[in-house]
N, C-alpha and C positions, 0 to 999 in steps of 0.2 A: 121586469127590472126592479120592482119593489122586494120580490123574494129575495133577489141578489143582496140588497143592501140589508134586508133583515137577517140572511145568513151571516153576512160580514159582521153586522153589529152583534150576533149570537155569539161568534168566534171571538170576538175582541172582549166581550164580557166574561166569557169564559176564561180567556186566558187572563184576564186582570184578576178573576177570583182566584185562579191558582197561584199567581204571583204573589195576592195578598195573603193567601194562605200559608205560603212559605215563609214570607216576611214576617208574620205575627206568631208562627208557630216556631221559629228558629230557637235553637238550643243556645242559652245564653253563654255556656262555656266554650260552645264550638264558635260563636260570634266572637269572643275574647281571643280565643287563639287566631282565627283569622285577623283580627285588629293588630295583634301583637307582632304578627309577622309582617305588617307595614310599617308599624310605629314601636320600632325596639325600645322597651322601656329601660334597659339596661344604659342606655344613652341618656336619657332623663333623668334616672336616678344618680348617675354618676354627675351629672352637670349640677344638681343641688347639693351635692355633698353632703348626704345624710350621716347621721352620728346616732349611735345608741342614746335612748333617753329622750330624744327630741319629741317636741310638740307640733304638729303640723296641722294644716286646715287644708281641705281641698275642696275648693268651691265648683260645683258642676260635676260632683264625682260619679253620677249615673249609676252604673251597676257596681262599681268600685274596683274597676280593674287596676288604677293605680292605688287606690286606697289600701287595696290588700297587700301590694308589694311594698307600699309604704309602711304598713303596720309590720311586715316582716323585718325590714330594715331597723326600725326604732326600736323594736324589741318590746319584752312586757314592761319596761320601765318607760316607754315612750306612750305617746297618745297621738290618734288621727280623729280629726274632726272631719267628718264627710257631710256635705251639704249638696242639695240639688232640689229642683223644683218638680221633677217627675216623682209621684209617690210610688208608682209601680216599680221603677228603678230601684228607689231605695227599700222598699220591701224586699226586693230580690236581695239586695246588699246585707239587709238584716238577716234574711234566711241562709245567705251565704257564710256570714259571720258565725252564725250559730251552727251551721254544718261542718265548717271548717275549724271552729273554736278559736275565733280571731276576734278581739275586742276593737272596735271602732265605735265611736260616738256618731250615730247617724241622725240628721237632723233636716226636715224639709224646711 
């Protein structure tokens, strides 16, 4: 009887580790594409009536899914302030801005 519980415990532990590995190794851009399919940003962007040159702050910016889109909408004369408590997400947003040549003021 004890071997059966040990086997079940081992299987659950292995499945948990596999799930955790997939969760933490997920490609940020793939995650964003998946989120975008559920939360269409064009609806949000239309609702806030953006214009070129605007200054916008995004609290809880995370990896910058909306911050990047906002930056594209307000253009080079606009400014986006992105704030979040998660340093790892903001580090990724910094990387993303550098990679894609986007200027966003990122602050934790």
